[in-house]
C-alpha positions in Angstrom: -16.1 -28.6 -12.1 -13.8 -29.8 -15.0 -12.9 -27.2 -17.6 -11.6 -28.1 -21.0 -8.1 -26.9 -22.0 -8.4 -24.2 -24.5 -4.9 -23.1 -25.4 -1.5 -24.7 -25.6 1.0 -24.1 -22.9 3.5 -22.8 -25.4 1.2 -19.9 -26.3 1.3 -18.7 -22.7 5.0 -17.9 -22.9 4.2 -14.6 -24.6 2.0 -13.3 -21.8 2.4 -9.7 -20.7 5.2 -8.8 -23.2 3.4 -5.8 -24.6 5.0 -2.4 -23.8 3.4 0.7 -22.4 1.7 3.0 -24.8 2.5 6.5 -23.4 -0.2 8.1 -25.5 -3.1 6.1 -24.0 -4.3 5.1 -20.5 -6.3 2.0 -19.8 -7.5 3.4 -16.4 -10.9 4.9 -16.8 -13.0 6.7 -14.2 -16.1 4.9 -13.1 -19.3 7.0 -12.8 -19.0 9.5 -9.9 -22.0 9.5 -7.6 -24.0 12.7 -7.0 -22.7 13.8 -3.6 -23.3 17.5 -3.6 -25.8 17.2 -0.8 -23.6 15.0 1.4 -21.6 16.8 4.0 -18.8 14.9 5.7 -16.8 16.0 8.7 -14.1 13.9 10.2 -11.2 14.5 12.6 -7.8 14.6 10.9 -5.1 14.7 13.5 -1.4 15.2 12.6 0.9 13.8 15.2 4.3 13.6 13.5 5.7 16.7 15.3 4.3 15.5 18.6 6.3 12.3 18.5 9.5 13.7 17.0 9.6 16.5 19.5 8.6 14.6 22.6 10.8 16.1 25.4 10.8 13.4 28.0 9.8 9.8 28.7 6.9 11.0 30.9 5.6 13.2 28.1 5.9 10.2 25.8 3.9 8.1 28.2 1.3 10.9 28.3 1.2 11.1 24.5 0.8 7.3 24.1 -1.9 7.2 26.8 -3.9 9.7 24.8 -3.4 7.6 21.7 -3.6 3.9 22.9 -4.3 2.6 19.4 -1.0 3.9 18.3 0.7 2.5 21.3 -0.7 -0.9 20.9 -1.0 -1.3 17.1 1.6 0.9 15.5 4.3 0.5 18.2 3.1 -2.9 19.3 3.5 -2.5 23.0 2.6 -6.2 23.7 5.7 -7.4 22.0 7.9 -5.8 24.7 8.5 -7.5 28.0 7.4 -4.5 30.1 6.5 -0.8 30.0 10.0 0.4 30.9 11.7 -1.4 28.0 8.9 -0.3 25.6 9.1 3.4 26.6 12.9 3.4 26.5 12.9 2.0 23.0 10.3 4.4 21.6 11.9 7.4 23.3 15.4 6.5 22.0 13.9 6.1 18.6 12.5 9.6 18.5 15.7 11.1 19.9 17.8 9.5 17.2 19.2 12.2 14.9 18.1 10.3 11.9 14.5 10.9 12.8 14.9 14.6 11.8 15.6 13.4 8.3 12.5 11.4 8.3 10.5 14.4 9.4 12.0 16.8 6.9 11.4 14.3 4.1 7.8 13.7 5.3 7.2 17.5 5.2 8.7 17.6 1.7 6.6 14.8 0.3 3.3 15.6 2.1 3.5 19.3 2.7 0.5 20.5 4.8 -1.3 17.2 4.3 -4.2 18.9 2.5 -4.0 16.6 -0.5 -4.1 13.5 1.7 -7.0 14.9 3.7 -8.9 15.8 0.5 -8.6 12.3 -0.8 -9.9 10.8 2.4 -12.8 13.3 2.2 -13.6 12.2 -1.3 -13.6 8.5 -0.3 -15.6 9.1 2.8 -18.2 11.2 1.0 -18.7 8.5 -1.7 -18.9 5.8 1.0 -21.6 7.8 2.7 -23.5 8.0 -0.6 -23.5 4.2 -1.1 -23.9 3.4 2.6 -25.9 6.2 4.3 -25.2 4.7 7.8 -21.5 5.1 7.3 -19.8 7.3 9.9 -16.3 8.5 8.9 -13.4 7.4 11.1 -10.8 9.6 12.7 -7.6 9.8 10.7 -4.3 10.2 12.6 -0.9 10.6 10.9 2.5 10.2 12.4 6.1 9.1 11.8 6.6 5.7 13.4 10.3 5.2 12.5 9.2 2.7 9.9 7.6 0.5 12.5 4.0 -0.2 11.2 2.4 1.2 8.1 -1.3 1.3 8.7 -4.1 0.7 11.2 -7.6 0.6 9.7 -10.7 0.1 11.7 -14.3 1.3 11.4 -13.6 4.2 13.7 -9.9 5.0 13.2 -7.3 5.1 10.5 -3.7 5.6 11.5 -1.1 6.3 8.8 2.7 6.1 9.3 3.7 8.7 6.7 7.3 7.6 6.7 6.4 4.4 5.0 5.1 6.3 2.0 7.9 8.7 1.1 8.5 7.0 -2.2 11.5 6.5 -4.5 14.4 8.8 -3.6 13.7 8.9 0.1 16.8 8.3 2.2 15.1 5.8 4.4 12.5 3.3 3.1 10.9 0.2 4.5 13.0 -3.0 4.3 11.2 -5.0 1.7 11.5 -6.3 -1.8 11.3 -3.7 -4.7 8.2 -5.2 -6.1 6.5 -4.5 -2.8 8.0 -1.0 -2.3 6.2 0.3 -5.4 3.0 0.0 -3.4 4.4 2.4 -0.8 4.0 5.8 -2.4 1.9 8.6 -1.1 -0.7 7.9 -3.8 -1.3 4.4 -2.3 -2.4 5.5 1.2 -6.1 6.1 0.7 -6.6 3.3 -1.9 -4.9 0.9 0.6 -7.4 1.9 3.3 -10.4 1.5 1.0 -9.2 -1.9 -0.1 -9.1 -3.0 3.5 -12.7 -1.7 3.9 -13.6 -3.4 0.7 -12.4 -6.8 1.8 -14.0 -6.6 5.3 -17.2 -8.5 6.0 -18.9 -5.3 6.9 -19.2 -4.5 3.1 -18.0 -7.7 1.3 -20.4 -10.6 2.0 -18.9 -14.0 1.4 -19.6 -17.7 2.0 -17.0 -18.6 4.6 -17.6 -22.3 3.9 -16.3 -21.9 0.3 -12.6 -22.5 0.4 -12.0 -22.5 -3.4 -9.6 -20.2 -5.1 -12.6 -18.8 -7.1 -14.1 -17.6 -3.8 -10.9 -15.8 -2.9 -10.7 -14.3 -6.5 -14.3 -13.0 -6.2 -13.7 -11.6 -2.7 -10.6 -9.7 -3.8 -12.4 -8.7 -7.0 -15.2 -7.2 -5.0 -12.7 -5.2 -2.8 -11.1 -3.7 -5.9 -14.6 -2.9 -7.3 -15.5 -1.3 -4.0 -12.4 0.8 -3.8 -12.7 2.0 -7.4 -16.2 3.4 -6.6 -14.9 5.2 -3.6 -12.1 6.7 -5.6 -13.6 6.8 -9.1 -10.6 8.3 -10.9 -7.7 6.6 -9.2 -6.0 4.5 -11.8 -6.6 0.8 -11.7 -2.8 0.3 -11.7 -2.5 2.1 -8.3 -5.4 0.2 -6.8 -3.8 -3.2 -7.6 -0.2 -2.1 -7.4 0.9 -2.9 -11.0 3.1 -0.8 -13.2 1.7 0.7 -16.4 3.4 -2.1 -18.4 2.0 -4.8 -16.3 -1.5 -3.3 -16.4 -1.5 -2.9 -20.1 -0.1 -6.4 -20.6 -2.8 -7.9 -18.3 -5.6 -6.2 -20.2 -4.3 -7.1 -23.6 -3.6 -10.8 -22.7 -6.7 -11.6 -20.8 -7.4 -14.6 -23.0 -3.9 -16.1 -22.3 -4.2 -15.5 -18.6 -7.7 -17.2 -18.7 -6.2 -20.1 -20.6 -3.6 -20.8 -17.9 -6.1 -20.6 -15.1 -8.4 -23.1 -17.0 -5.5 -25.4 -17.9 -4.2 -25.5 -14.3 -7.8 -26.1 -13.0 -7.4 -23.2 -10.7 -10.9 -21.9 -10.0 -12.3 -24.8 -7.9 -9.0 -25.9 -6.4 -8.6 -25.5 -2.6 -4.8 -26.2 -2.7 -2.9 -23.7 -0.6 0.1 -24.1 -3.0 -2.0 -23.1 -6.0 -3.5 -20.2 -4.1 -0.1 -18.9 -3.4 0.9 -19.2 -7.0 -2.0 -17.2 -8.4 -3.3 -15.1 -5.5 -0.2 -14.6 -3.3 2.1 -11.6 -3.2 4.9 -12.5 -5.6 7.0 -10.4 -8.0 5.7 -12.5 -11.0 3.2 -15.2 -11.8 5.8 -17.3 -13.6 3.2 -20.1 -14.2 1.6 -17.7 -16.7 4.6 -16.0 -18.0 7.9 -14.4 -17.1 6.5 -10.8 -17.3 3.1 -11.5 -15.8 2.7 -9.7 -12.4 1.9 -11.4 -9.2 -1.6 -11.8 -7.8 -2.9 -12.2 -11.3 -5.9 -14.2 -10.1 -7.0 -11.2 -7.9 -7.0 -9.1 -11.0 -9.1 -11.7 -12.9 -11.5 -11.7 -10.0 -11.9 -7.9 -10.4 -12.7 -8.4 -14.1 -15.3 -11.0 -13.2 -17.0 -8.7 -10.7 -16.9 -5.8 -13.1 -18.4 -8.0 -15.8 -21.1 -9.2 -13.4 -22.0 -5.6 -12.5 -22.2 -4.7 -16.2 -24.6 -7.6 -16.9 -26.7 -6.6 -13.9 -27.0 -2.9 -14.5 -30.0 -2.8 -12.1 -27.7 -3.7 -9.2 -26.0 -0.9 -7.3 -22.6 -1.3 -5.6 -24.0 -2.5 -2.2 -26.1 -5.1 -4.1 -23.1 -6.4 -5.9 -21.1 -6.5 -2.7 -23.9 -8.6 -1.0 -23.6 -11.5 -3.5 -22.2 -14.2 -1.3 -22.0 -17.0 -3.8 -18.7 -16.8 -5.8 -19.9 -19.5 -8.2 -23.1 -17.6 -8.9 -21.3 -14.3 -9.5 -18.7 -16.1 -11.7 -21.3 -17.8 -13.9 -23.5 -14.8 -14.2 -20.6 -12.5 -15.0 -20.2 -14.4 -18.3 -16.6 -13.4 -18.1 -14.6 -15.4 -20.6 -12.2 -13.5 -22.7 -11.9 -14.7 -26.3 -8.6 -15.4 -28.1 -7.5 -12.3 -30.0 
């Protein structure tokens, strides 16, 4: 589908230049479901002390045997040549004196973990409201020595707390700063819900559709899903933008739209263009020097929200079941006008 150019390239240079208004937030709560009658129970198992204080290699073997998902997915047993090498590596890791610093910082940041457990409880309760057949997974927490951040399945969530100690922590994951801002304790539960939201269990898609639009809508539905599970978590946390970036995106939707149209992004199947507009990057420089990365994911979220607004009779599961990205896009009527 050919789309007509609607704004000059020059105008796009001003994208996302607006500053943050400290007196106003652009992150609003969505309507909270009535969940008073829903009772949720789930296992919340804290293992950080168990691993840090493991006394012998045999006790480590026993511990990992009781938690094979952690052995295979967090510590990635299959990447080691044999069990002996694997156990020696993990045992030495937890007998390194620096691990005590990780444990003390984890205790400082997370305390008794009641806040984290409460947020999981809220998300699972809301999920049960929208999907009555949902059974909450077990949640296990540990310190992995900055090995693997998350494991998320239908039946189990494992969180390496040491990934989420935030700015000021002595040890942080080795990654670029623009990625590190997504590894704060406030990001843990939203990240898990975004993984649920992108999964085919909830997010129905047309696998034959390889267009960027299809990816935009799939991502948009995952953000829409996560927002309903955590109704008052700021949009900026869900998508990993700063307050400046979020405000700039909202206030320059018309200019972002213009660039996507001008570059004929929506119906392209080019991997290179997908990376530019959907991929994890510090900035979407094709739009502007201060425009955040993954901007087409954010636009997809706006499309899904607009579709839901125009189909007020459709509940969350109904919106998530819309498989045709093109149908959702057209019926969203999302087309921000020039300010």
